[in-house]
C-alpha positions in Angstrom: 113.9 95.2 85.2 114.3 92.5 82.3 111.3 90.2 83.8 108.4 91.0 86.8 107.9 87.7 88.4 109.7 87.7 91.9 110.6 90.3 94.1 113.9 88.8 93.1 113.1 90.8 90.0 113.4 94.3 91.1 116.7 95.7 93.3 114.2 98.5 95.0 111.3 98.3 97.1 111.2 101.7 97.9 112.0 102.9 94.3 109.0 101.0 93.1 106.5 102.5 95.4 107.4 105.7 94.8 107.4 105.6 91.0 103.7 104.2 91.6 103.0 106.9 93.7 104.5 109.9 91.3 102.5 107.7 87.9 99.2 108.1 90.4 100.1 111.9 91.0 99.8 112.3 86.6 99.4 108.9 85.1 99.8 110.4 81.4 103.9 111.8 81.6 105.9 108.6 80.5 103.3 108.0 77.6 106.3 107.8 75.2 107.8 105.2 76.8 105.0 103.1 75.1 104.4 104.1 71.8 104.3 101.8 69.0 104.6 99.0 71.4 101.9 96.2 72.5 101.2 94.1 75.7 99.4 91.1 75.2 97.5 89.7 78.4 96.5 86.5 78.8 94.4 85.0 81.5 94.3 81.0 82.6 92.2 82.0 84.6 90.0 84.6 85.8 90.2 87.9 86.9 88.4 91.8 87.0 91.7 94.0 88.9 94.5 92.5 87.7 92.4 92.4 83.9 91.2 95.8 84.2 93.7 97.5 86.1 97.3 96.2 83.9 95.4 97.1 80.6 94.8 100.5 82.2 98.2 101.1 83.0 99.5 99.9 79.8 97.4 102.1 78.2 98.6 105.2 80.0 102.0 104.2 79.1 100.9 104.2 75.8 100.9 100.9 75.2 98.6 99.4 72.4 96.9 96.2 74.5 96.0 92.6 73.4 94.1 90.6 76.0 93.3 86.8 75.7 91.8 83.7 78.0 93.6 80.9 76.9 91.9 77.9 76.6 88.4 79.7 75.1 89.8 82.0 72.9 92.7 80.1 71.7 93.4 76.6 71.6 94.9 74.4 75.4 98.3 75.1 75.5 100.5 72.2 76.8 103.5 73.3 78.9 105.5 70.0 79.3 108.8 69.3 77.3 109.1 66.4 75.7 105.9 64.7 75.6 103.7 62.9 73.1 100.9 65.4 72.7 98.1 62.9 72.1 95.4 64.4 75.0 93.1 67.3 75.2 96.1 70.1 74.4 96.5 70.9 70.7 99.5 73.7 70.9 102.9 73.7 72.8 103.7 76.8 74.4 107.5 76.7 72.9 106.1 77.5 69.8 103.0 79.8 71.5 104.8 82.2 73.6 107.3 82.0 70.5 104.7 83.2 67.8 102.7 85.3 70.6 106.4 87.4 71.5 106.1 88.0 67.4 102.7 90.3 68.1 103.6 91.3 72.0 106.6 93.8 73.4 105.6 92.2 76.3 103.5 89.3 77.9 101.6 89.2 81.0 100.9 85.6 82.2 97.9 85.0 85.2 97.9 81.5 86.0 96.6 80.1 89.1 98.3 76.6 91.1 96.2 73.7 90.7 96.4 72.6 94.3 96.9 69.2 93.2 100.3 68.4 93.1 102.7 71.6 95.1 105.8 70.0 94.1 104.3 71.2 90.4 103.0 74.5 91.8 105.7 75.6 93.0 108.0 74.7 90.2 106.3 77.4 88.5 105.9 75.2 85.2 104.1 78.2 83.4 105.6 81.3 84.3 109.2 79.4 83.6 108.1 77.8 80.4 106.8 81.4 78.7 109.8 83.5 80.1 112.1 80.6 78.2 110.7 80.3 75.1 108.7 84.0 74.6 112.2 85.8 74.5 110.4 89.5 75.4 109.8 90.6 79.2 107.3 88.7 80.7 105.2 90.0 84.0 103.0 88.1 86.9 99.9 88.7 87.0 99.3 86.3 89.9 101.0 82.6 89.5 100.9 79.5 91.4 102.8 80.9 93.8 103.2 84.7 93.8 100.7 87.8 93.0 103.8 90.3 93.0 101.8 93.3 91.6 99.2 92.7 94.4 101.8 92.8 96.8 103.5 95.9 95.4 99.7 97.9 95.6 99.8 96.6 99.3 103.2 98.7 99.5 102.0 102.1 97.6 98.3 101.4 100.2 100.2 101.4 103.4 102.9 103.9 102.5 100.0 106.0 101.6 98.1 105.5 105.3 100.9 104.9 107.7 100.9 107.0 110.3 104.2 106.1 111.7 107.6 104.5 110.0 107.6 101.0 110.9 103.6 100.2 111.5 102.4 96.7 112.6 100.9 94.7 109.6 99.1 91.4 110.3 97.8 89.0 107.6 95.4 87.1 109.4 93.7 83.7 107.9 90.2 83.4 106.8 87.8 81.1 106.8 86.7 80.1 103.5 84.5 76.9 102.6 87.0 75.8 99.3 90.4 75.5 99.1 91.8 78.8 97.3 96.1 78.9 96.8 98.9 80.3 99.2 99.6 83.2 96.5 98.7 86.3 97.8 99.5 85.4 101.3 103.9 84.2 100.4 103.4 87.1 97.6 102.5 89.8 101.0 104.9 87.9 103.2 108.0 88.1 100.4 107.5 91.7 100.2 106.8 93.0 103.8 109.6 90.8 105.3 112.3 93.6 103.8 110.5 96.7 103.8 110.5 98.4 106.9 107.3 97.0 109.1 106.6 94.7 111.9 105.3 91.7 110.4 102.4 88.8 111.9 101.1 86.2 110.6 97.9 84.7 112.5 96.3 81.8 111.0 94.9 77.9 113.2 97.2 75.4 113.6 97.9 73.3 109.9 97.9 76.8 107.4 101.9 77.3 108.0 103.2 79.1 104.9 105.9 77.8 102.8 109.0 79.0 105.2 110.9 80.7 102.5 108.0 83.2 101.6 107.3 83.4 105.3 110.5 84.8 106.1 111.4 86.4 109.8 107.4 87.1 110.2 106.5 86.3 113.8 103.3 83.7 113.9 101.2 83.9 116.0 98.2 81.6 115.9 95.8 83.3 118.6 94.1 86.2 116.3 93.0 88.3 119.1 96.7 89.0 120.1 97.8 89.4 116.8 95.4 91.9 116.4 96.3 94.1 119.1 97.9 97.2 118.1 97.8 96.6 115.0 98.3 99.5 112.3 96.9 97.2 109.3 95.3 94.2 109.4 95.7 92.1 105.8 92.8 89.3 105.6 92.8 86.4 103.1 92.4 82.8 102.9 94.3 80.3 101.1 94.3 76.5 101.9 97.5 74.4 103.6 100.7 74.1 102.5 101.7 71.0 104.0 98.7 69.4 103.8 98.6 70.8 100.3 95.6 72.2 99.2 93.3 71.1 101.5 90.8 72.9 103.6 91.7 72.1 107.4 88.7 73.9 108.8 85.9 76.3 108.2 86.3 78.2 111.9 83.7 80.8 111.6 85.3 82.5 114.3 88.6 83.7 112.1 85.8 86.0 110.3 86.7 89.7 110.5 84.6 91.7 112.6 84.6 95.1 114.3 85.0 93.7 117.7 88.3 92.3 116.5 88.8 95.8 114.7 88.8 97.5 118.1 91.7 95.7 119.3 94.2 97.7 116.6 96.0 100.8 116.9 92.8 102.0 114.5 93.7 99.7 112.0 92.9 99.9 108.5 91.5 96.7 106.8 92.7 95.4 103.4 92.0 92.5 101.4 93.1 91.5 97.8 89.5 91.1 96.5 87.3 89.6 95.8 85.7 89.0 99.3 82.8 86.8 100.4 80.6 89.2 103.2 79.7 87.9 106.0 82.0 84.7 105.5 85.5 85.5 105.7 84.6 89.8 106.8 81.0 91.4 108.0 79.9 93.9 106.1 80.6 96.3 109.3 84.2 96.1 108.5 83.5 96.4 105.2 81.8 99.7 105.4 83.2 101.0 108.1 85.9 103.3 107.5 88.7 101.3 108.7 88.2 99.4 105.2 90.8 100.8 102.6 90.4 97.7 100.0 88.6 99.8 97.2 91.4 102.2 97.7 93.8 99.0 97.9 92.7 97.9 94.5 92.3 101.2 92.7 96.3 101.0 93.1 96.6 98.2 91.2 96.9 100.1 88.6 99.5 102.2 89.9 101.5 99.5 90.4 101.5 97.9 87.3 102.2 101.3 85.7 105.7 102.0 87.7 106.5 98.0 86.7 105.7 98.3 83.6 107.7 101.8 83.1 110.9 100.1 84.4 110.5 97.2 81.6 110.0 99.9 79.1 112.8 101.6 80.3 115.0 99.1 80.1 113.7 98.0 76.6 114.7 101.7 75.7 118.8 101.7 76.6 119.0 98.1 75.0 118.5 99.4 71.4 
């Protein structure tokens, strides 16, 4: 694996899932792979799980880590090529990426959608510009349209907990008072579609995901119907894709409750976190045995370690 920007960068989901589970059982067995190597972690946006889990995974593999909050710890970066830089950006990504690559063998980048210009967000300018100009492996720590490390952790969690070969997995929209990106929902669908699950997506009218991410998932607009006999329920809010970035409803009846979880097949509740209690999910659900959000978050370390291990092995073979 040369980069990890989307699912397209991996050829075998199951192998990555197995590698994550193996890392969880023996975290330090591959420490030699990262010896004398450095991972740079660049955050254009806030982070808790992604920052800590990826840093820990890199250290498990013997790597040094450098963490930087772009824009507050350093100069604002211009991403567009060919512009006259007479505004608020002091440095161009062309130089910045190349310089960071002088110090770091692998670069992880977290840069959210702006939710103002769909074409611009879906072009993934930040991720693609770093890939173009850095010349070292790039790892997606959540981009405008995807969060693949989260999705891999979700796969690991489902693999650990499933009780039948092909579980029913429901991705449900949850209410929120402000616009959130589609990245987690997009990515979850992108990873579930080729995997051995029955994927159902449920949301109010107007919250349809981009077709290239939704794939072959079944869309059901009645949440209660969608939840029937579900083995896993993944809750997430996202803003409208068609009416880009807009909040079309804050309908509180879409909040996950114990009564709704009772419709499932003793289903497990998943969420990428952070989650606003009693707005998106009730305390009763989050504090119940059905909630696996902490285990799911813990698996972020192992998804990152599986990916970094693959990248380091690839680097070693090219020496």
